[in-house]
C-alpha positions in Angstrom: 177.3 -164.1 33.7 173.8 -163.3 32.5 172.5 -166.7 33.9 174.1 -165.9 37.3 172.5 -162.4 37.3 169.1 -163.9 36.5 169.4 -166.4 39.2 170.2 -163.7 41.8 167.3 -161.6 40.6 164.8 -164.5 40.9 166.2 -165.4 44.3 165.8 -161.8 45.6 162.2 -161.8 44.2 161.2 -164.8 46.2 162.8 -163.5 49.4 160.9 -160.3 49.0 157.7 -162.1 48.3 158.1 -164.3 51.4 158.8 -161.1 53.5 155.6 -159.5 52.3 153.6 -162.6 53.1 155.1 -162.8 56.5 154.1 -159.1 57.2 150.5 -160.0 56.3 150.4 -162.9 58.7 148.3 -162.1 61.8 150.3 -161.6 65.0 150.0 -164.9 66.9 150.8 -162.9 70.1 147.9 -160.4 69.6 146.4 -159.6 73.0 142.6 -160.3 73.0 142.4 -160.7 76.8 139.0 -159.6 78.1 138.8 -157.0 80.8 135.1 -157.3 81.8 132.8 -160.1 82.9 135.4 -162.9 83.2 134.1 -164.0 86.6 130.4 -164.1 87.7 129.1 -165.1 91.1 125.5 -166.1 91.7 123.4 -164.1 94.1 120.8 -166.3 95.8 119.1 -163.8 98.0 115.5 -163.9 96.9 114.7 -160.7 98.7 117.1 -158.7 96.5 115.4 -155.8 94.6 116.6 -153.0 92.4 114.6 -149.9 91.3 115.2 -148.5 87.8 113.6 -148.1 84.4 112.7 -151.8 84.7 112.3 -152.6 88.4 114.0 -155.9 89.2 113.0 -158.5 91.8 112.7 -162.3 91.7 109.0 -161.8 92.2 108.4 -159.4 89.4 106.8 -160.5 86.1 105.3 -159.2 82.9 102.7 -161.0 80.8 102.4 -160.2 77.1 100.0 -161.1 74.3 102.3 -162.0 71.4 101.0 -161.9 67.8 103.0 -163.1 64.8 102.1 -161.2 61.6 103.0 -162.4 58.1 104.4 -160.2 55.4 101.0 -159.9 53.7 99.4 -158.6 57.0 97.7 -161.8 58.0 98.0 -163.2 61.5 99.9 -166.4 61.8 99.4 -167.1 65.5 98.8 -165.5 68.9 100.0 -166.7 72.2 100.6 -165.5 75.8 104.2 -165.2 77.1 105.5 -164.3 80.6 108.8 -162.6 81.3 110.3 -162.7 84.8 113.6 -162.3 86.6 115.1 -165.8 87.0 118.8 -165.2 87.8 121.0 -162.6 89.5 124.8 -162.5 89.1 127.6 -160.2 90.0 130.9 -159.4 88.3 133.1 -156.9 90.0 130.8 -154.3 91.5 128.0 -154.8 88.8 124.8 -156.8 89.3 123.3 -158.5 86.3 119.7 -159.7 86.1 118.7 -162.4 83.6 115.2 -162.2 82.2 113.4 -165.4 81.1 110.7 -165.3 78.3 110.4 -163.2 75.2 111.9 -159.7 75.9 113.8 -156.9 74.1 116.7 -157.6 76.5 117.9 -160.7 78.4 120.8 -159.6 80.6 120.1 -156.3 82.5 122.3 -154.0 84.5 120.6 -150.9 86.0 122.6 -147.8 86.7 122.0 -144.0 86.7 118.5 -144.4 85.3 119.9 -146.3 82.3 119.6 -149.9 81.2 122.8 -151.7 80.1 122.9 -154.9 78.1 125.6 -157.6 78.3 127.0 -158.0 74.8 129.7 -160.1 73.2 132.0 -158.3 70.7 133.8 -159.6 67.6 136.7 -160.8 69.8 134.3 -162.8 72.0 134.8 -160.4 75.0 131.9 -159.3 77.0 131.1 -155.6 77.5 128.5 -153.4 79.3 126.6 -151.7 76.6 124.1 -148.9 77.2 120.9 -149.9 75.4 117.8 -148.2 76.8 117.2 -144.9 78.6 114.5 -142.4 79.3 113.9 -139.9 76.5 113.9 -136.2 76.9 111.5 -133.7 75.3 113.8 -133.6 72.2 114.0 -136.4 69.6 117.3 -138.2 69.7 118.9 -140.1 66.8 121.3 -142.8 68.0 122.2 -146.4 67.1 122.6 -149.9 68.5 125.3 -152.4 67.5 125.6 -156.1 67.5 129.1 -157.2 66.5 130.0 -155.2 63.4 126.4 -154.4 62.5 125.1 -150.9 63.5 121.4 -150.2 63.5 120.1 -146.6 63.5 117.1 -145.6 65.6 115.0 -142.7 66.8 114.3 -142.1 70.5 111.5 -139.8 71.7 108.9 -139.4 74.4 105.4 -140.5 73.4 103.1 -137.6 72.9 100.0 -139.7 73.5 98.8 -142.3 76.0 99.8 -145.9 75.2 96.7 -148.1 75.7 97.2 -151.7 76.7 95.1 -154.3 78.5 97.5 -153.8 81.5 96.6 -150.1 81.7 97.1 -146.7 80.1 100.6 -145.4 80.2 101.8 -141.8 79.8 105.2 -140.3 79.2 106.7 -143.5 77.7 109.9 -143.6 75.8 109.7 -144.9 72.2 112.6 -146.6 70.5 111.9 -146.7 66.8 114.0 -148.3 64.1 113.3 -146.6 60.8 114.3 -149.4 58.4 112.4 -152.3 60.1 109.2 -153.2 62.0 111.3 -153.1 65.2 110.3 -150.8 68.1 110.1 -150.8 71.9 107.9 -148.6 74.1 109.3 -148.3 77.7 107.4 -147.0 80.7 109.9 -146.0 83.3 109.3 -147.8 86.6 107.2 -150.5 84.8 109.1 -151.8 81.9 108.3 -152.5 78.3 104.6 -152.0 77.5 104.8 -152.8 73.8 107.5 -154.0 71.5 108.0 -155.7 68.1 110.7 -157.6 66.2 110.9 -158.1 62.4 111.0 -161.6 61.1 113.3 -162.7 58.2 110.3 -163.5 56.1 109.1 -159.9 56.0 106.6 -160.2 58.8 107.0 -159.2 62.5 106.1 -160.3 66.0 104.4 -157.8 68.2 104.0 -158.0 72.0 101.6 -156.0 74.2 101.5 -156.0 78.0 98.3 -157.5 79.4 99.4 -157.9 83.1 102.3 -157.3 85.4 103.5 -157.5 89.0 106.1 -155.3 90.5 107.2 -155.3 94.2 
């Protein structure tokens, strides 16, 4: 009798264990269907333009002097890079410009004096993410995200003139990332006049506007 009881207890234990494992198994029917950016159509009208914080046109371009700095403060190299609008697509009612060259943003949607970026989330779905905007008189603390990584930043209006070889720019918006060398300085109606990205080795790459053309 004791043997039969032990057998029943062991059997019930394994049945319960299998039930728990089954509950932990991801639902194979989970719905990860994407709701945005599934279909894009190319726009081949070379006269297409769009005003905004970064004016867009197939004839617009920005030329930057790029400098790579090592962690010890020495310069590794300097080069010239040009950014321009090379592609325009539409999904739904939204237009997306694609920028070629080294830039803080590659896929640009302009709306309501705001710059949106096309991002891919952890599920692989595309989304329209607000990334850049014009600062007010007050300092704003916000954050940007890439997948499950959130990066804090400080956004404020520059209190001084930003001097570049392309000109002197007032009332720029500064996006500053406190825990890295990253920053972007945006002049509304022109584009990025300066920006930098931190390298994995502890150095950073800094870009300064030296020429631009906007129609």
